[in-house]
C-alpha angles and dihedrals in degrees: 000000000000119000119212109208110229109198097147102268105067131115088238099161097056094043091048093050091048092054090048090054088052091048090237116152113235144168128209112215145151092197117106088204092057096039091051089068094056122106091223139354138226117206107198125184146179123179138023124001092217094051091047094052091047090054093046089052093046092051092046090241097125096070090038092057091048092051093043094052093041086065089059095255115147126256127183118194117201124202105317086009088063092050091052089063091071131082103257147344136215093207110127089350130318118326130173115232133203092279093216088132130033115250147073132255113231136169115269103259121253093226111112095017115151138134090302098045115049138158124267090050095230127168146037119328131171122250121232114198113225100185143355119280132159091242093062098036110133091359118127123235091252134155121283134184122258132187114173146108098203131059141187118269137173091030128149110272092221088062093056107098100168138359140185128215119240121146080309133021108276118205103233104173121023133174152157120190109306093358118091134168136186118195092198126061107262090185090060097038103089122231097341093051093047090050090054094046090047091049090055093050091048091050089051091048092049092053093234091146095053 
């Protein structure tokens, strides 16, 4: 079963509906005790990095997520949820992240902005796969839907699975072992997004991360 982490800032409805379309059993919870029993987790997110980390800390979910993933159990971060996987963010002032992946979250730079490139980065952009990973196996480099103003920088290249080109290169799928992140919204990204979300749930079900 997939656990959807409810800390007060997640796009729970759209993720839930996507899992229902895939016939994947799930449970939405803010309880570490309940989430601990899940085979894999999804950490969704919409809003500010600083606010999200404060809520995770208040609900005692930060240490839980660190312990959960340290056991090799899988975690997928979506949109803001992906950004929270990194070490720190400059959004609304400095905030420390979960530090599950190396890198920093910074505002997409203003250089090169025009009618084509705007902030927030909102709309459909094409994925470009950077390396092989089970989550993208047999998935086409299609278009997926982004909504964000900040992006991951200074990350390890071997943890960059896919990117998209804006006025800068935007890490779109990142991962290391049992930790995965998608900057776009797979649940709102048509067939390609659903393939990726389905691939994650199948990998969890197969026990490939254990």
